[in-house]
C-alpha positions in Angstrom: -26.9 -15.4 3.8 -27.7 -12.2 5.6 -28.8 -9.1 3.8 -26.3 -6.3 3.7 -28.7 -4.0 5.4 -28.8 -6.4 8.4 -25.1 -5.9 8.9 -25.4 -2.1 9.1 -26.0 -1.0 12.7 -27.1 2.6 13.5 -24.8 4.2 16.1 -27.6 4.5 18.6 -28.0 0.7 18.6 -24.3 -0.2 19.2 -24.8 -0.6 23.0 -27.6 -3.1 22.5 -25.6 -5.0 19.9 -22.6 -5.1 22.3 -24.6 -6.3 25.3 -26.3 -9.0 23.1 -23.0 -10.3 21.7 -21.0 -10.2 25.0 -23.8 -11.8 27.0 -23.7 -14.6 24.3 -20.0 -15.1 25.1 -18.8 -13.6 21.8 -15.4 -12.0 21.6 -15.8 -8.7 19.7 -13.0 -7.5 17.5 -13.3 -3.9 16.2 -11.5 -1.8 13.8 -12.2 1.5 12.2 -11.2 3.6 9.2 -12.2 5.5 6.1 -12.0 2.5 3.7 -12.3 5.1 0.9 -11.2 2.9 -2.0 -11.5 -0.7 -1.0 -8.3 -2.6 -2.0 -6.5 -5.9 -1.4 -4.7 -4.5 1.7 -8.1 -3.7 3.3 -9.5 -7.1 2.5 -6.5 -9.0 3.9 -6.4 -6.8 6.9 -10.2 -7.3 7.6 -9.9 -11.1 7.1 -7.0 -11.2 9.6 -8.9 -9.1 12.1 -11.9 -11.4 11.9 -9.8 -14.5 12.7 -8.8 -12.9 16.0 -12.3 -13.1 17.6 -15.9 -14.2 17.1 -17.4 -11.1 15.6 -15.8 -8.3 13.6 -17.4 -4.8 13.9 -16.0 -2.1 11.5 -16.4 1.5 12.5 -16.6 3.6 9.3 -15.8 7.3 9.3 -18.6 9.4 8.0 -18.2 11.5 4.9 -17.6 14.7 7.0 -15.0 13.1 9.2 -13.1 11.7 6.1 -13.1 15.2 4.7 -11.6 16.5 8.0 -9.0 13.7 8.1 -8.1 13.5 4.4 -8.9 16.8 2.8 -11.6 18.4 0.6 -11.2 16.0 -2.3 -12.0 13.0 -0.1 -13.9 10.7 0.3 -13.8 9.3 -3.2 -16.8 7.1 -2.5 -19.7 8.3 -0.5 -20.6 7.0 2.9 -23.4 4.7 1.7 -21.2 3.2 -1.0 -18.4 2.6 1.5 -20.8 1.1 4.0 -22.3 -1.4 1.6 -18.8 -2.4 0.2 -17.5 -3.1 3.7 -20.8 -4.9 4.7 -20.5 -7.1 1.6 -17.2 -8.6 2.8 -17.6 -12.1 4.3 -15.2 -11.3 7.2 -17.3 -8.3 8.4 -20.2 -9.0 10.7 -21.3 -5.4 11.3 -20.6 -1.9 10.1 -21.3 1.3 12.1 -20.8 4.8 10.7 -19.5 7.3 13.2 -19.2 11.1 12.8 -16.0 11.8 14.8 -12.5 11.6 13.4 -11.5 9.0 16.0 -13.6 6.1 17.4 -13.6 6.6 21.1 -17.4 7.3 21.4 -18.1 4.2 19.4 -15.7 2.0 21.4 -17.2 3.3 24.7 -20.5 1.6 23.6 -19.0 -1.4 21.8 -16.4 -2.4 24.4 -14.4 -4.8 22.2 -12.1 -7.5 23.6 -9.7 -6.5 20.8 -9.4 -3.3 18.7 -7.1 -3.6 15.7 -5.4 -1.1 13.4 -3.0 -1.3 10.5 0.7 -1.5 11.0 1.2 2.1 10.0 0.0 3.0 13.5 1.7 2.8 16.9 -0.7 1.3 19.5 0.8 3.6 22.2 -0.2 6.7 20.1 -3.8 5.7 19.3 -6.3 7.9 21.1 -8.7 5.1 21.4 -6.3 2.9 23.3 -7.3 4.3 26.7 -11.0 3.6 26.1 -10.4 0.0 24.9 -8.1 -0.8 27.9 -10.5 0.9 30.4 -13.0 -1.9 29.7 -10.3 -4.7 29.7 -9.7 -4.8 26.0 -6.4 -4.8 24.1 -5.2 -2.9 21.1 -3.1 -4.6 18.4 -1.7 -3.4 15.1 -1.6 -5.8 12.1 1.1 -5.8 9.4 0.3 -3.8 6.2 0.1 -5.5 2.9 3.0 -4.0 1.0 2.2 -2.1 -2.2 -1.5 -1.8 -1.4 -2.8 1.5 0.0 -5.4 4.1 -0.9 -2.7 6.7 -1.1 -0.6 4.6 -3.6 -3.7 4.0 -5.7 -4.6 7.7 -5.8 -1.0 8.6 -6.7 -1.0 6.0 -9.5 -4.2 7.5 -10.9 -2.8 11.0 -10.8 0.3 10.1 -12.8 0.2 10.9 -16.5 0.1 7.8 -18.6 
């Protein structure tokens, strides 16, 4: 079994990883997100994404980019915690933390054959779509797992008991 640290790839090493995987004939599937509070919806989504290729690379928003996207009270879990949680999942082969709010720079280096997002997105509206397609990849949205979202968890925690 690989050590968790071996699954964490620094952003400046993504190109090397991509070249190695693609030259070995591997079909890289990528996804990205905050993964602030890991829940069943995330786990099922990542398992499904992994089944679509040979290697799953998860781009994880940095703490500063989560704050920009979600507001000053987020992230709930810090970057290191979120990175280790995602890396601990069997479906995930590699995790890369990126500082921007959207993953275009990461995808320029990774050049996945498939980039997936949750069903709450419209593939035509994703800013990363142009980058993925520029290198011959596809973008696909996977169905959400009903009743499982970070927002619903946070709302449930905020309700008085």
